[in-house]
Phi, psi and omega in degrees: 000133180294152177300137171304325179304317181284335185285336186229139177262144180281125182258126186227137171230149182272127174233145168217156189287132180100000178277143181274127187233154176245131184229164179249124176300131181233349183171182186224126177270124188260141173272186175296132189277136162296136178289136181298323174300355175267357166313132189247144180282127183283115184296142172087346176241348187047034170258152175257146184246137176294135183279356179269295181261005178061019176293144194233027186242031183262132179292321195212175177286336175295321176307317172307313190300306183294327184297321186286315183290331186272008173083010175285342189269104189286344177295342181281341182274105192277308184212165168261135177257134182236157173256126175261180183299155173071012185087359184288137178264163180205168180209151177237115174299147182298332177289338181262011179274154172286323173244143182241001181228160187044051186298321180294325184280329189254350170235101180275140170313128165101341179296130172280135171225152183257154186202172174243135182286135182255296191228144179240140183238092181301330185288312184267001181052057183215144187242128177265133192235171176211157178252357185260140172275153179092359181288134187285140186225153172285154185254344184291154180265142182226144172270116180255113181275124184285169184298141181213156182308314185287343177277323190263343178285126174238135178273082193209159176281172175295327173299318176289325173294320171299317180297325179286319186291333176310318184272003191257173186276155176298142187090344173302151190231146167231124172257147188203170175269138180277162171303336176271007185088350178273191181252136178233153176236126168246127180237149186280107178278311174200187192298120176068021180228123192229153176228128177257132184250113169272128187262137174253114178273131178207132177049046179060022174240153172240143190244134173227134180042040181070005172266136186262143178219146175283324183197179187299324181302318179294320171309310186293313186290316189269329187253308184278323180304309178300317180295320173305323176299312178287326176298320183296320174297330170285316183286348177266001171275150186292337181270009165277120177241116185293314190290346185284339169057032175077008177297123183292323178296321176291324181296309183298327174290330178292311184296318182293316178302317179303309180296314177299317197250002187221109181289343183276349179272079182285325179230068177309142175209154172218156174244137180226167179245116165291112189281337184290333185281298356267142187216138178280145185233122172261122189240135183205164178213137181263142182311125184086356175263152177257354185253128164276139178256148182224123182246130172280135178247120176264158177250123178247181176283342183267338182155210186260126190259116184221117183043054174063013179251134172260133182242131174263354180241133178306301186298311179309318176304307184302309185301312178298323177297311193285337178280341184297000000 
């Protein structure tokens, strides 16, 4: 096997604030959700008001809950996540978008958009962007180093790689020599949850799940980053429960409590992460039923995989699972 340092070259691209960039939409970042029980009754109309976007046409608190959960509440959409050249990530705050409503309908995953670099974070290899003219930007030029083998390769065991990744961000990567002499990549899925990938080298290419890659940069940009984006779309939702760790008994207790203590949870559901696999589990219970259902959700580079069907939208995935 060729030396990892020789197999990959350090790649640098110059980004500077004010430069016109082209990015690919990979997802939407959501902020903290207001609770439906914070909905207020509008005096004189007998309608409920959403505590986030302040719309006042809801007949009951349950309608506010569905409005927030199905993504209709535009105030929860904080920013659009984009992928720039060389595997560099970027984001555009909603206030800096040309359009600020119906983001999922008007900005599709994979769509190419133009924007302007505003602020550069070399440590996280990320660029804050805007689509509006006249936004104040810095004038100095910075060199943002993209993910490279020299940055990510560590001569350590799998256990040491996990310990190092614990203090890093989800989606971060460590490449290392495996015990069989090959190359492995360990990436952080979520807090204390990691995924190890064994690379097979053939004809100067690396293979993962029959997919061919030229180098480590391409693996991170095409394979890990898309998965990390979809994982983040799940874990930042309010129905993601972190502490249960995929335990069916803990999950079922949470669902029963939701059903008993909250009248707007007609069909309560939560998503948890089983750290052993790791696999996401969607668990739900229907009103009048005594049995909780659990369905495994796989994460692919294209979206959420359920029964060989790929969903790019979280709520469409949940509705499809519940209707099975």
